[in-house]
C-alpha positions, 0 to 999 in steps of 0.5 A: 785404929788397926788397918786390916792386913791383906794377904798376898795373892802371889802364889806361883805354884797355884798360878801355874796350876790355874794356867794349866787348867785354863789352857787345857780346856777345849778351846784355842789358847786365850780364846776366852779373853778376859774370862781367862784372866778373871778365872785366874784372878779369882783362883789366886784370891780364893787361894784354890783351883776349886773356884766358886762364886757363893752368896754374892752381896752388894752393899749400898752405902748412903750418906749426905754431904755438907758441900751441897750448900755450895750449889754443886748438885742438880738435885736437892739433898732430900733425894738421898733419903728419898732414894733410900726409901726407893731401895727399901721399896725395891723400886730402884735399878739396883733392886732390879739388877740384884734380883735378876742376878740372885744377889743379896742387897744390903742398904746401909745408912752411913750418914743420911740427913734424915731419921728413918727410924727402925726399918726392915731392910735398912742397916742403921750405921748413921754416924752423923746427919751428913758431913760438914761443908768441906768448902768451909771446914773438914768434912769430918773429924779424924775420929769420925772418919776412923769410926766410919772405917771401923763400921765398914769393916764390921759390915764386911766381916758379917758377910757369908759369901765370897764376892762383895760389890759396892754401891752408894747413894749421896747427893753431892758425892761426886764432888767429894770423889773428885776432890779425893781423886785430885788430892790422891792422884795429882790429876788437875781438878778440871779433869776430875769433875763431871756432871754428876746428877746432870749439871750444866757446863756452868754448873760443872765449872762452879763445882770445879772452882768450889773444889779448887778453893777447898783444896787450897784451904785444906792444903795441909791434908796429905796423908790418905786418911786425913784426905778422906776425913777432910774431903770424903763422905761417911759412905765413902769412908765406910766403903773403904773400911768394908773393902779393906776387911773384905780383902783381908777375908779373901773376898772378891771385890766388885768395884762400881763407878766413880764414887766407889772407885774413889773409896778404893783409891783411899784404901789402895793408898793405905794398903796397895795389896787390895788392888789384887782383890778388885774386879772393876765392873765398868768404866763410868760415863762420869768425867774422870773415872777413866783416868781414875781407873788408869791411875789404879792400873785397872781394866774394867769389864764393861763400858756401858755409858753408866753413871747411876751409881747404886752398885748397878755396874757390879750387878751387871758384871756379876754374870761374867764372874759366874761365867769365868768360874763355870768354864774353869769348873765345868768345861771339858779338857782336850783329854776328857772330850777326846778332842785333838789339840793344836799341832806343834 
């Protein structure tokens, strides 16, 4: 399988032009804070001074996980397909927030353990009815993992806009994400696991022990895509593929919470240049996300105590992207507004 080649965003000439444009606006230097660095990042991603947010979309990938057989979730597996039905009925938080922010929402069945049949609004890319139980065997074969990556790449290539957010739904996927985090960062499992859908302290400890035993069982999985195949999910693999392709196409990547960041962690181990394309929407309240962000050198825009998933953090951060491009495009300069600049 061919991994997308991600173009560099390092353009010193353009960086100087963007800095000059930002600094010439009618404001004290640096006074718009993160919006200034965000405007510059978007300019470097889009390789232009004429920045824009056009036709933003959020892709929500859904799939099931065999490891739920180990009792690692507070909710039954049926909730995955039931929540997909909720997305299609436009009743979930992500539907509300995407509509509020005029953002297209695409829902993808990457591997839900349920047969939906042809449905309006559902993109069927099901590769299996969920993964295998990675406590007993690899979650998927390397071939299935590569098929999921390829499917994600094709979905990203089909997007018309220049901003794409990522969301997910899958009972058990915080367990997969925690295992990926541990394997790819070396952070102890105890610091990677959290409550997920609402586990008790005893449930979190059990989840930790399940992951630790699985990691010992599959110690030979070291290379990033082997780690993904062994411990990941179909939705996580498909997301990673979509991220890689979106970056190749110079789209801004809006990264949601714990599970989405675990997909990025895999993608970044394969193609480190992808990180220059990422805007980290928020820091999740899921234990481990802050350390995962730190491992990626990421600075999230928001910290709202979210741990819902679905891409909700992406939708909530989208107005900040609009603000960053709008001030750069529309705000007056000192010269045009005839405002005196700071005295030397």
